[in-house]
Legacy VTK file of the C-alpha trace (Angstrom):
# vtk DataFile Version 3.0
C-alpha trace
ASCII
DATASET POLYDATA
POINTS 80 float
10.985 -24.445 14.889
8.938 -22.749 17.666
9.281 -19.057 17.994
10.621 -17.764 21.125
7.999 -15.748 23.191
8.768 -12.066 22.702
8.549 -11.321 26.442
11.435 -13.853 26.949
13.734 -12.108 24.507
16.677 -9.705 25.041
16.659 -6.462 23.147
19.243 -7.839 20.908
17.110 -10.918 20.196
14.134 -8.927 19.699
15.794 -6.530 17.228
17.132 -9.373 15.114
13.697 -10.931 15.055
12.140 -7.627 14.030
14.585 -7.279 11.188
13.889 -10.655 9.937
10.086 -9.928 10.158
10.625 -6.678 8.115
12.727 -8.302 5.665
10.144 -11.086 4.937
7.274 -8.518 4.564
9.493 -6.223 2.364
10.082 -9.214 0.024
6.422 -9.836 -0.311
6.833 -13.610 -0.837
4.368 -14.453 1.969
0.818 -15.131 1.588
-1.838 -12.741 3.393
-2.461 -14.915 6.269
1.306 -15.176 7.055
1.712 -11.323 6.257
-0.858 -10.581 8.953
0.742 -13.035 11.482
4.325 -11.413 10.717
2.851 -7.929 11.095
1.387 -8.850 14.542
4.708 -10.341 15.507
6.578 -7.353 14.233
4.229 -4.928 16.296
4.791 -7.067 19.536
8.586 -7.016 18.843
8.725 -3.325 18.174
6.696 -2.784 21.539
9.105 -5.034 23.450
12.192 -3.075 22.092
10.649 0.227 22.986
10.082 -1.109 26.573
13.631 -2.488 26.751
14.984 0.956 25.701
12.891 2.894 27.996
14.006 0.644 31.013
17.649 1.133 29.937
17.360 4.890 29.585
15.867 4.956 33.016
18.827 3.103 34.577
21.253 5.391 32.829
19.353 8.502 33.939
19.551 7.221 37.533
23.373 6.995 37.627
24.789 9.708 39.839
28.166 11.135 39.288
30.646 12.584 41.966
32.479 15.761 41.495
35.065 14.206 39.288
32.435 12.956 36.937
32.686 9.381 38.041
29.716 6.902 38.619
28.925 7.283 42.480
25.789 5.512 42.861
22.154 5.407 41.914
19.529 7.859 42.662
16.000 6.357 43.136
13.721 6.210 40.093
10.411 8.024 40.380
7.586 5.645 41.045
9.776 2.795 42.094
LINES 1 81
80 0 1 2 3 4 5 6 7 8 9 10 11 12 13 14 15 16 17 18 19 20 21 22 23 24 25 26 27 28 29 30 31 32 33 34 35 36 37 38 39 40 41 42 43 44 45 46 47 48 49 50 51 52 53 54 55 56 57 58 59 60 61 62 63 64 65 66 67 68 69 70 71 72 73 74 75 76 77 78 79
């Protein structure tokens, strides 16, 4: 089975894949070359998850509230 490209993954898919990588590395049942490949994929998955989280935080921070505390719209993000 071909692994899905990290850039095409949702946050949830990337987290699940990262958990699988960590589990495989912790068990120590893979050879050196496979361990290196898994570590590299894990690093890519981690970076992807961090990017997705940052994007989500920026979207949440951009929500403006009215005086009743209800969502009233979005404020522009800096640099966008």
